[in-house]
SEGUMAR-884475 format. One record per residue: residue in three letters; z, x, y of N, C-alpha, C in turn. Coordinates in steps of 0.02 Angstrom, whole numbers, padded with zeros to 5 digits, always signed. Example, Ala and Ser with C-alpha at 12.3 -4.5 7.8 and 13.67 -1.06 7.14 Angstrom:
BEGIN
ALA+00390+00660-00284+00390+00615-00225+00390+00660-00165
SER+00354+00642-00112+00357+00684-00053+00394+00645+00002
This chain:
BEGIN
UNK+06908+06350+07918+06865+06358+07860+06792+06350+07878
UNK+06779+06340+07941+06710+06331+07962+06679+06397+07981
UNK+06617+06406+07961+06580+06466+07982+06506+06451+07977
UNK+06472+06459+08032+06400+06453+08035+06377+06512+08077
UNK+06311+06518+08091+06292+06568+08142+06329+06549+08207
UNK+06391+06574+08214+06440+06546+08260+06435+06575+08330
UNK+06417+06534+08380+06420+06558+08449+06490+06547+08476
UNK+06504+06580+08530+06565+06565+08568+06543+06532+08633
UNK+06571+06475+08646+06551+06440+08707+06565+06482+08768
UNK+06519+06484+08816+06527+06528+08873+06593+06518+08909
UNK+06619+06455+08913+06679+06445+08952+06740+06478+08921
UNK+06738+06495+08856+06795+06526+08825+06796+06601+08836
UNK+06746+06629+08868+06742+06701+08877+06770+06723+08945
UNK+06790+06676+08984+06817+06694+09049+06882+06657+09059
UNK+06916+06673+09114+06978+06636+09128+07030+06683+09155
UNK+07089+06656+09170+07144+06696+09195+07176+06730+09136
UNK+07157+06790+09122+07175+06823+09060+07204+06892+09074
UNK+07266+06906+09054+07296+06971+09067+07265+07027+09027
UNK+07228+07011+08974+07195+07063+08935+07120+07057+08946
UNK+07099+07070+09006+07029+07066+09025+07016+07122+09075
UNK+06971+07168+09058+06965+07229+09097+06893+07239+09119
UNK+06885+07276+09173+06818+07286+09200+06787+07351+09177
UNK+06821+07390+09136+06792+07451+09108+06790+07508+09157
UNK+06823+07504+09214+06821+07558+09262+06875+07609+09246
UNK+06870+07669+09277+06918+07722+09265+06985+07707+09296
UNK+06990+07653+09334+07052+07637+09367+07101+07599+09323
UNK+07083+07589+09259+07128+07553+09214+07195+07587+09213
UNK+07247+07548+09217+07315+07575+09221+07343+07589+09152
UNK+07401+07623+09152+07435+07634+09088+07453+07568+09056
UNK+07475+07521+09099+07494+07455+09072+07434+07422+09039
UNK+07374+07426+09069+07316+07394+09039+07298+07427+08973
UNK+07307+07493+08969+07295+07526+08905+07345+07503+08853
UNK+07407+07494+08873+07458+07469+08827+07440+07399+08803
UNK+07414+07358+08848+07393+07290+08829+07335+07292+08781
UNK+07289+07338+08792+07233+07344+08746+07256+07365+08677
UNK+07303+07413+08674+07330+07433+08609+07366+07374+08576
UNK+07404+07337+08616+07440+07280+08588+07391+07228+08561
UNK+07335+07217+08597+07286+07168+08574+07255+07190+08508
UNK+07238+07254+08502+07209+07279+08439+07259+07273+08382
UNK+07321+07291+08393+07372+07286+08341+07384+07213+08321
UNK+07385+07169+08370+07394+07098+08357+07335+07070+08317
UNK+07274+07090+08336+07215+07068+08299+07215+07093+08228
UNK+07234+07156+08218+07237+07184+08151+07290+07148+08109
UNK+07348+07135+08139+07401+07099+08104+07378+07029+08083
UNK+07346+06993+08129+07322+06926+08114+07271+06927+08057
UNK+07228+06978+08058+07176+06984+08007+07207+06997+07938
UNK+07255+07043+07935+07288+07059+07871+07325+06997+07844
UNK+07359+06961+07888+07395+06901+07867+07346+06850+07839
UNK+07290+06840+07874+07243+06790+07850+07212+06810+07783
UNK+07195+06874+07774+07168+06896+07709+07218+06882+07654
UNK+07282+06897+07666+07334+06884+07616+07338+06809+07600
UNK+07336+06767+07651+07340+06695+07641+07278+06669+07605
UNK+07220+06696+07622+07158+06676+07588+07162+06693+07513
UNK+07185+06753+07497+07192+06771+07427+07242+06726+07392
UNK+07295+06708+07427+07343+06660+07396+07310+06592+07386
UNK+07267+06572+07433+07231+06509+07425+07190+06508+07361
UNK+07156+06564+07347+07118+06569+07284+07164+06557+07224
UNK+07221+06592+07224+07268+06583+07169+07299+06513+07168
UNK+07311+06485+07227+07341+06418+07232+07295+06366+07201
UNK+07231+06369+07217+07184+06320+07190+07170+06333+07116
UNK+07165+06397+07097+07148+06415+07028+07209+06414+06982
UNK+07269+06407+07010+07331+06409+06971+07336+06475+06933
UNK+07326+06530+06969+07325+06595+06937+07356+06648+06982
UNK+07407+06683+06956+07433+06742+06990+07477+06730+07050
UNK+07499+06668+07061+07543+06653+07117+07602+06612+07093
UNK+07660+06617+07127+07719+06581+07103+07715+06505+07112
UNK+07679+06482+07162+07670+06410+07174+07596+06396+07180
UNK+07573+06345+07145+07503+06327+07147+07496+06252+07155
UNK+07434+06229+07157+07422+06157+07164+07450+06118+07105
UNK+07458+06151+07047+07486+06118+06987+07556+06141+06970
UNK+07582+06191+07004+07650+06216+06992+07685+06222+07059
UNK+07715+06167+07080+07747+06164+07146+07808+06119+07141
UNK+07834+06100+07199+07892+06055+07199+07874+05987+07168
UNK+07926+05952+07147+07915+05886+07116+07943+05832+07162
UNK+07914+05773+07155+07936+05714+07194+07905+05653+07160
UNK+07934+05593+07172+07901+05533+07149+07828+05531+07173
UNK+07786+05499+07133+07714+05503+07146+07696+05481+07217
UNK+07722+05423+07239+07704+05399+07306+07727+05447+07360
UNK+07788+05473+07352+07814+05522+07400+07772+05585+07400
UNK+07752+05607+07340+07711+05667+07335+07644+05657+07370
UNK+07614+05599+07361+07549+05585+07393+07557+05587+07469
UNK+07609+05556+07496+07619+05555+07568+07629+05626+07595
UNK+07671+05666+07561+07684+05734+07583+07621+05776+07581
UNK+07584+05772+07525+07525+05814+07517+07470+05796+07566
UNK+07459+05731+07576+07408+05710+07625+07429+05733+07695
UNK+07494+05728+07710+07518+05751+07775+07507+05825+07785
UNK+07517+05865+07732+07507+05938+07737+07433+05955+07750
UNK+07388+05922+07714+07317+05934+07726+07297+05911+07796
UNK+07325+05855+07818+07310+05830+07885+07333+05879+07938
UNK+07393+05908+07929+07419+05958+07975+07371+06017+07980
UNK+07348+06042+07923+07300+06097+07923+07235+06076+07957
UNK+07210+06017+07940+07146+05994+07967+07149+05988+08043
UNK+07203+05960+08069+07209+05953+08142+07212+06020+08176
UNK+07253+06065+08150+07257+06132+08180+07190+06167+08178
UNK+07158+06166+08120+07098+06205+08110+07038+06177+08148
UNK+07036+06112+08156+06978+06081+08188+06988+06074+08263
UNK+07046+06049+08284+07057+06038+08356+07054+06104+08394
UNK+07085+06157+08368+07086+06221+08403+07018+06254+08405
UNK+06971+06231+08363+06904+06261+08362+06858+06230+08414
UNK+06878+06175+08444+06834+06140+08490+06831+06176+08557
UNK+06772+06179+08588+06765+06214+08653+06811+06188+08707
UNK+06822+06122+08710+06866+06095+08761+06937+06120+08754
UNK+06961+06124+08692+07028+06151+08681+07031+06224+08700
UNK+06979+06262+08681+06978+06333+08696+06979+06344+08772
UNK+06943+06303+08809+06941+06311+08881+07011+06302+08910
UNK+07048+06253+08884+07117+06244+08907+07163+06299+08881
UNK+07155+06316+08817+07200+06363+08783+07197+06432+08814
UNK+07137+06453+08835+07129+06521+08862+07153+06527+08934
UNK+07181+06474+08962+07217+06481+09025+07284+06515+09014
UNK+07308+06511+08953+07375+06536+08937+07374+06592+08885
UNK+07324+06593+08843+07317+06644+08791+07259+06689+08810
UNK+07269+06755+08811+07213+06800+08828+07152+06788+08786
UNK+07094+06789+08817+07031+06777+08782+07023+06825+08723
UNK+07045+06887+08734+07035+06939+08682+07071+06922+08617
UNK+07126+06886+08621+07165+06871+08560+07163+06796+08542
UNK+07119+06759+08576+07115+06687+08561+07096+06675+08488
UNK+07045+06710+08465+07023+06699+08396+07076+06723+08346
UNK+07107+06780+08361+07159+06805+08316+07218+06757+08313
UNK+07236+06727+08369+07290+06678+08370+07271+06616+08330
UNK+07209+06595+08337+07184+06538+08298+07190+06552+08223
UNK+07170+06612+08202+07174+06628+08131+07246+06635+08107
UNK+07290+06660+08151+07360+06667+08133+07392+06598+08123
UNK+07375+06551+08166+07401+06483+08159+07371+06447+08099
UNK+07308+06463+08084+07278+06437+08022+07316+06462+07961
UNK+07333+06526+07962+07372+06555+07908+07440+06520+07901
UNK+07471+06506+07958+07536+06472+07957+07530+06402+07928
UNK+07478+06365+07947+07468+06298+07922+07457+06298+07846
UNK+07418+06346+07822+07407+06352+07750+07471+06373+07714
UNK+07510+06418+07744+07572+06440+07713+07621+06382+07705
UNK+07624+06339+07756+07667+06280+07751+07643+06234+07695
UNK+07577+06227+07689+07549+06186+07635+07569+06214+07567
UNK+07561+06279+07557+07581+06310+07494+07655+06299+07479
UNK+07696+06305+07530+07768+06302+07523+07793+06232+07506
UNK+07763+06182+07539+07789+06113+07533+07748+06069+07486
UNK+07697+06095+07456+07654+06053+07413+07694+06024+07355
UNK+07677+05962+07337+07709+05927+07281+07657+05916+07226
UNK+07671+05941+07167+07625+05934+07111+07628+05863+07082
UNK+07570+05840+07058+07565+05777+07021+07529+05793+06956
UNK+07565+05790+06901+07543+05821+06839+07493+05781+06798
UNK+07482+05718+06815+07437+05677+06775+07368+05710+06770
UNK+07342+05716+06709+07279+05750+06698+07221+05700+06706
UNK+07176+05716+06750+07117+05673+06761+07062+05692+06713
UNK+07048+05757+06707+07002+05780+06655+07024+05849+06630
UNK+07005+05863+06569+07020+05928+06539+06960+05947+06496
UNK+06929+06003+06514+06872+06028+06476+06898+06073+06421
UNK+06888+06052+06358+06917+06089+06302+06878+06148+06277
UNK+06813+06141+06263+06775+06196+06234+06777+06259+06277
UNK+06790+06315+06245+06797+06378+06282+06734+06396+06323
UNK+06674+06389+06296+06615+06407+06337+06609+06364+06400
UNK+06625+06300+06394+06621+06256+06453+06673+06274+06504
UNK+06734+06291+06481+06786+06312+06527+06766+06377+06563
UNK+06739+06423+06524+06717+06487+06553+06662+06475+06605
UNK+06618+06428+06592+06564+06413+06639+06593+06385+06704
UNK+06643+06341+06699+06673+06312+06759+06712+06365+06798
UNK+06748+06409+06763+06783+06463+06798+06733+06509+06834
UNK+06677+06522+06801+06625+06563+06832+06597+06529+06894
UNK+06585+06464+06889+06559+06427+06946+06609+06427+07003
UNK+06673+06418+06987+06724+06421+07039+06726+06490+07072
UNK+06722+06542+07032+06721+06610+07059+06661+06621+07104
UNK+06604+06593+07085+06544+06599+07127+06555+06564+07194
UNK+06592+06509+07192+06607+06474+07255+06648+06518+07302
UNK+06699+06551+07275+06740+06596+07317+06700+06655+07343
UNK+06656+06682+07300+06613+06737+07322+06566+06714+07377
UNK+06541+06654+07372+06497+06626+07424+06534+06620+07490
UNK+06597+06598+07487+06637+06593+07548+06642+06661+07582
UNK+06662+06711+07544+06671+06778+07574+06604+06807+07597
UNK+06553+06802+07556+06488+06831+07574+06460+06798+07636
UNK+06471+06733+07644+06444+06698+07702+06472+06725+07767
UNK+06535+06746+07767+06565+06773+07828+06531+06838+07849
UNK+06509+06878+07801+06476+06941+07817+06403+06931+07837
UNK+06374+06874+07818+06304+06861+07835+06296+06842+07908
UNK+06351+06822+07940+06348+06810+08013+06384+06869+08047
UNK+06448+06862+08060+06486+06917+08089+06558+06909+08066
UNK+06575+06940+08010+06641+06933+07980+06696+06950+08030
UNK+06688+07005+08066+06742+07029+08109+06746+06989+08174
UNK+06692+06958+08195+06695+06911+08251+06730+06847+08229
UNK+06714+06824+08170+06742+06762+08144+06818+06765+08140
UNK+06845+06824+08124+06917+06832+08114+06951+06868+08173
UNK+06917+06876+08229+06948+06899+08290+06951+06974+08299
UNK+06926+07013+08252+06930+07086+08257+06883+07112+08311
UNK+06822+07087+08312+06773+07113+08361+06798+07100+08432
UNK+06830+07043+08444+06852+07028+08511+06904+07078+08537
UNK+06952+07096+08493+07004+07143+08516+06975+07214+08521
UNK+06928+07231+08478+06897+07297+08483+06855+07302+08547
UNK+06818+07248+08563+06780+07248+08626+06827+07255+08686
UNK+06885+07224+08682+06934+07232+08736+06957+07304+08741
UNK+06971+07335+08684+06991+07406+08684+06938+07450+08716
UNK+06875+07435+08702+06819+07475+08727+06796+07452+08796
UNK+06829+07401+08823+06810+07372+08888+06737+07350+08887
UNK+06718+07321+08832+06649+07298+08824+06646+07223+08837
UNK+06599+07200+08878+06594+07128+08891+06572+07091+08829
UNK+06592+07028+08824+06574+06987+08766+06499+06974+08765
UNK+06471+06972+08705+06400+06957+08697+06387+06883+08711
UNK+06325+06869+08729+06305+06799+08738+06297+06766+08669
UNK+06300+06700+08670+06290+06663+08608+06220+06677+08580
UNK+06216+06686+08515+06151+06701+08483+06147+06664+08417
UNK+06088+06663+08389+06077+06626+08327+06030+06665+08282
UNK+06050+06672+08219+06008+06706+08170+06010+06667+08105
UNK+05955+06667+08069+05953+06639+08001+05951+06698+07952
UNK+06003+06703+07911+06006+06758+07863+06028+06731+07794
UNK+05993+06754+07743+06012+06744+07673+06033+06672+07659
UNK+06097+06661+07641+06120+06594+07622+06106+06543+07677
UNK+06106+06565+07740+06095+06519+07796+06023+06495+07800
UNK+05979+06523+07760+05911+06498+07755+05906+06443+07703
UNK+05959+06435+07663+05960+06385+07609+05999+06323+07630
UNK+06058+06334+07658+06097+06279+07687+06127+06303+07753
UNK+06144+06255+07796+06169+06274+07862+06242+06296+07860
UNK+06279+06275+07808+06350+06291+07804+06368+06316+07734
UNK+06343+06374+07715+06357+06398+07648+06430+06413+07635
UNK+06467+06432+07687+06538+06444+07677+06574+06380+07655
UNK+06558+06324+07686+06589+06261+07667+06566+06239+07598
UNK+06502+06251+07582+06478+06236+07515+06516+06277+07464
UNK+06530+06340+07479+06569+06382+07434+06638+06353+07421
UNK+06671+06329+07474+06737+06298+07465+06732+06237+07420
UNK+06682+06194+07431+06675+06134+07390+06666+06151+07317
UNK+06624+06201+07303+06612+06221+07233+06677+06249+07203
UNK+06712+06292+07240+06773+06323+07215+06827+06270+07202
UNK+06831+06219+07245+06882+06167+07236+06867+06122+07177
UNK+06804+06103+07167+06787+06052+07117+06775+06080+07048
UNK+06757+06143+07042+06741+06172+06976+06805+06192+06941
UNK+06842+06142+06919+06907+06153+06886+06904+06130+06814
UNK+06916+06174+06766+06916+06153+06695+06969+06100+06680
UNK+07026+06104+06714+07078+06053+06708+07093+06026+06777
UNK+07083+05962+06786+07093+05931+06851+07152+05882+06846
UNK+07208+05900+06877+07265+05855+06880+07257+05808+06940
UNK+07300+05758+06942+07299+05712+06999+07315+05749+07064
UNK+07362+05797+07061+07379+05835+07121+07321+05878+07144
UNK+07288+05911+07096+07229+05951+07112+07174+05908+07141
UNK+07164+05849+07112+07113+05804+07137+07129+05780+07207
UNK+07194+05767+07221+07214+05747+07288+07199+05803+07339
UNK+07215+05864+07321+07200+05921+07365+07125+05927+07376
UNK+07087+05927+07321+07015+05935+07325+06982+05878+07363
UNK+07004+05817+07350+06974+05760+07383+06988+05759+07458
UNK+07050+05771+07478+07066+05770+07549+07034+05828+07586
UNK+07032+05886+07555+06998+05942+07586+06924+05929+07593
UNK+06894+05897+07543+06822+05881+07547+06808+05832+07603
UNK+06851+05781+07610+06843+05733+07665+06847+05770+07732
UNK+06895+05814+07737+06902+05853+07799+06839+05894+07813
UNK+06813+05927+07762+06753+05968+07772+06695+05926+07798
UNK+06685+05867+07769+06628+05825+07789+06638+05797+07859
UNK+06700+05787+07880+06713+05764+07948+06705+05823+07997
UNK+06737+05879+07980+06737+05937+08026+06667+05964+08039
UNK+06624+05961+07987+06557+05990+07995+06517+05951+08047
UNK+06531+05888+08056+06496+05849+08107+06514+05873+08177
UNK+06578+05888+08188+06598+05914+08253+06570+05984+08264
UNK+06569+06024+08210+06540+06091+08215+06467+06089+08234
UNK+06430+06043+08203+06359+06036+08219+06349+06016+08292
UNK+06390+05971+08316+06384+05949+08385+06396+06008+08433
UNK+06446+06049+08418+06460+06107+08461+06404+06158+08458
UNK+06374+06168+08399+06320+06215+08393+06258+06193+08431
UNK+06244+06128+08430+06187+06102+08468+06199+06113+08543
UNK+06262+06099+08565+06277+06108+08636+06271+06181+08657
UNK+06290+06227+08612+06290+06298+08630+06221+06330+08622
UNK+06183+06309+08571+06121+06344+08554+06059+06304+08572
UNK+06066+06239+08580+06010+06199+08603+05953+06191+08554
UNK+05892+06195+08578+05833+06180+08539+05825+06223+08477
UNK+05840+06289+08477+05834+06328+08415+05875+06299+08358
UNK+05935+06275+08374+05976+06247+08320+05950+06178+08299
UNK+05923+06140+08345+05894+06075+08326+05836+06085+08278
UNK+05794+06135+08291+05739+06149+08245+05765+06173+08178
UNK+05817+06213+08179+05849+06238+08118+05874+06179+08076
UNK+05903+06129+08108+05929+06070+08072+05873+06032+08037
UNK+05814+06031+08067+05759+05993+08036+05732+06029+07975
UNK+05741+06095+07970+05713+06134+07915+05762+06148+07858
UNK+05827+06153+07875+05876+06176+07826+05929+06122+07817
UNK+05944+06102+07755+05994+06050+07743+06064+06074+07761
UNK+06110+06026+07770+06177+06043+07793+06217+06079+07739
UNK+06224+06048+07679+06268+06074+07628+06235+06079+07559
UNK+06191+06034+07543+06160+06033+07476+06091+06064+07480
UNK+06079+06118+07444+06012+06150+07445+05959+06102+07420
UNK+05900+06106+07450+05843+06067+07425+05814+06102+07365
UNK+05797+06063+07314+05766+06091+07254+05691+06097+07263
UNK+05665+06069+07317+05594+06075+07332+05586+06076+07408
UNK+05529+06098+07430+05514+06099+07501+05456+06052+07516
């Protein structure tokens, strides 16, 4: 769920990788087959993640899906809390540990660099799918906004949060973020670009607009049950922890330009004045 002006650490771009080509005319039939396989795998991972993301919207909003944060399996409250926290923890560990440069350096000894990001997104989809499947609802109502205009305002705010999430991915490099550019570059035998940094649109207001979008979408709920609050609270804790590791990696990859960026632009909450 993390996305910033995202560099790829240099060490993750090399390694013993069967899908790594020099772009010469001597490429074999087998290498072409591997390139086709990488593109198909990347496309499959992307489609799966889009489907899971759309389900996440319905899961949190309790709209248009068979199981949601408020309509799921039942269990005694303490058991439900343990299961639900465990599911969020499983997602958090997968999503955060696999994003770290040290893990990528080890991981790409066994997984081709070209499909590393696609594999990461596919496993993220799997972790979210398990969460949707095994979630336990806790029906106690924490708050309920009754007036129709106020409910409509909160639904609108939640929708704006989801739009911010999606728009933020396109403000950097949507297809790089989800592994498509990597497999296409492999197909074209194009070397990976060096890490770069740009400030665009939302990223001039906060450093992590995608995460801000998630927080808004999660919290802007007209009806907040205990189960929904547990999901929102644990996910929020994860976001605030994960963003610290993301910042550390960005400083290591981008150096002084990102340090100056941090001094000018807040992390998650926009400044109302300069």
